[in-house]
N, C-alpha and C positions, 0 to 999 in steps of 0.2 A: 504493500500500500504506500503510495507516494505521499509527499507532505500535504498536497492540496486535499487528497482524499481523507487523510488523517485529520486535517483541520476541519473539513466539512462535517465529518462524523462527530468531532468534539463539539462544534457549534450546535449541530442538530440535537445532540443529547442534552446539552445545557438548555437550549430553547425548549425542549420537551419538558425539562424540569420546571421551567417557568410556567409552561402550559399547565402542568400539574397543579401549580398554585392557583392558576385561573380557575380550574375546575373545582378546587377546594373551597373557594370563596363562595358563600351562599348568595343566591340571586334573590334580591328583595322583590316581594310581590307588590303589585300596584296597590297603594293604600287608598286611592281615590275610588270609591264605590258609589253607586247611585244612592243618594241620601234622601230622596224626596219623601219616602214613606216614614222615615224616622223624624225628620224635621218639619213635616207638614207640607201640605200642598201649596201653601203660600210661598214657599221657597223653591218650588219645583223649577220655575223658570230660571232662577239664579243658579241652581245646581247644574242645569243643562248648559247654561252659558259658561260656567266655570269649566265644565268638562270639555266643551268645544275649544275654549282658550288653551287648555292643557294638552289637547290632543297632539299638536305638533311636537311636544316635548318627547312623546313616546318614540318618535323617529330620531330624535337627537341624542337620546341616551343610548350609549353603546351596549350591546349584548356581549357576553363573554366570548362568543365565537369570533366576533369582530375584533375584540381586544387580542385574542390569541393570534389572529392573522396579522394584525398590526405588529405585534411583538416579533413574530417569526420573520417578517420582512425587514422591518426597520432596525431592530436590534442586531440582527445578523449583518445588515449593511454597515452598521457603525462598528462592528467588531471585525470587519474583514481584514484589517491590517494588524490585528492583535495576534501574537504567536499562539498557536493552538494550545500549548501547555499552560498558557496564562488564563484561558477561559474556564471559569468555574461557576457553580451555582450561586446565585445572589442570596444575601441574607434575607430571610423571610420578613424581618422587621422593616426592610426597605421595599422588597418586591411586592409583598402583600398589600400594604397601603397604596403603593403606586398603581397597582393593577386595579384596585377598587376605585381609585380617583379617576382613572382613565375613562371610566364609564360616563363621566359627566363633562368631558372636555373634547368630545368628538368634533365640535365646530371650531375649537380654538387650535388652529394648526400650529402656531408658534409654541404654545404651551405643550401641545402633544409631542413636539419634537424634543422639548426639554425632558419630558418623562422618558423618552427613548434614550436620550443621553444619560440620564440618571441610571436606568437599568443597565445600559452598556458599561458604565463605570463600575457598577456594583458587580458585574460579571467578569471583570478584568482583575486578576489577582494583584496586579501592580497598582491598582487604584482603589480596590475594594475597601481598604481600611480608611480611605479618605472620604468615603461617602457617609454622611451623617443621616440617621433616620429622620431628623427634623427637616431635611430637604423636601420631603414629600409635602409637609404642611406649608412650606414656603410656596411650592408650586400650586397648591390648592388655592392660594390667595393671590395669584397673579392672573392678569388678563393678557391677551395677545399683545397689546400695545406695550405693556410693561416688560414682556418677554423680549420684544424688539428693542426696547430702550436699553435693556441689559447687554445687548450685543455691542452697544457703544463702549462698554467698559472692557472689551477684549483687548484693545490696543492702548487705551488711555485709562488711567486709574482715577482721574479727577477732571471736573469741568467747571467753568465759571458760571456763577449765577448773579442775578441782580434783584434786589428788592426795590420796588418803586413806591415812594412815599410822597404824600402831599404835606408840605410844611406851611403852617399858617402863621400869621404875624403875631398871634398871641402865644406862640411857642408850642402849640399843639400840633400833632402829626396824625396822619391817617394812612394806613397801608392800602395802596391802590392795586398792587400786583405783587404776589409773593413768589419768589423763586423763578424769575423770568430767565429762560434759557433758549438755546437753539437746538434742543433735542429733536424738535419737530422737523428740523432741516437735515439733521444728521441721519435720522431714521424715518421710515415711511409709516408714521403713525396714522391710524384711522381717525382718531378723535384728538386732534391737536390741542383743542381748547382744554382738554383734561390733563395736559402735561404736568402742571403743578400738583394735581391730585395724585398722579402716578409717582411723582417724586416723594410726596408725603407717605405714600404706601410703602415704597421701597425703604424709606427711613424707618417706618413703623415695624417692618419685618426684620430690621437689623442688617440689611444688605448694604445700605449706604448710610452716610451720616453727613450732616452739614455743621461744621464746627462754628461755635458762637464767636462773633467778633474777630474772625480770622479770614483773610483773603489771600489769593495767590500773589506772589511777589512780582511776577511778570505783569506789569500794568497793561502791556499791549494785548494781553489775552482777553481783556474786557472790551477792547475797542469795537469789535464786531457787534457786541450787544448794545453798547452805548450809542453807536451810529446807526442802529437799526431804524428803519422807517417808522416802526411802531412807536418809537420813543417820541417822535414829533406829535403823534396822536395823543399819547398819554400827557405830554407836556401842555398841549392846548387845552385838554379837558381839565387839567389841574388848575391852569391859569384862569379858566372861566369861573373858578370858585375863589379867586383872589388868593391863590396859594402858589408856592414854588415847588418844583419837582426836585426831590432828593433821591439819588441813587446810592444804595448800600451794596458794596461788593461782598460777595460770599462765594463759596464753592462747595461742590458735592464730591464726595470720594467714597470708595469702597471701604467697608469695615474689614477687619481680619476675617470674620465669618463670611462676608460678601466675597472676598478674594477667593476663598476656597470654593464657595458656591459657583462663582463664575468659571473657575478653572475646571471643576468637575461636572458641572451640569450645563452651563451655557456654551462652553467651548466644545467644538466637535473634536472627536478623536482623530489624531493624525494617522 
């Protein structure tokens, strides 16, 4: 048996082990049942309307056969350059929750890819010890745009931000825009207006942090933000309220936890 055949056998046997985990996880039954008889005829119309609204969800939630097919194809693809002797069964503490969570992210392509990266890292003996079980919970709290935003940290570990404030003559200030960035230009975000919210969520999850009262020493790195056309719009709006625009320099960077997460989950295996 040559090396390729040996590797294929090893990969297939390990994928089958993961498939066994898929089969072992119980399938939850649909909890939404016709409730008209129990709650009275007055709510029958509401019940029907709710059931109609929930109907498309049934097609979005992945069944375990679909998950098994996804794992067999995607994870094998990501392990294609890993030496056969390094491919091992993943820890149940990682694979079990990851497989269960995959049921609910069929539409989230970018997040789905991260789950595949996680499983691949957990099945490589050279990276298995670096995979934290908590990574699954992180993925469960990410949307596709946030997964895309994390791609930005593969090459750079920090990015400039600006807080835009209105400063009034009486000394009072008001936050106009928090954490203004160019992430929407670096990545193809679907909902660009939610970028500050994405940043807040990544901070909440402990992947990134924004140090207080600290900014990047390279002043030139802030120029693209300061000279952005949007700044003129903000300035005009603030001046309409007899206030001055004040820009506060900040920056966002990966935490130690975030660095490991990006390295083992966001980054594709070479």
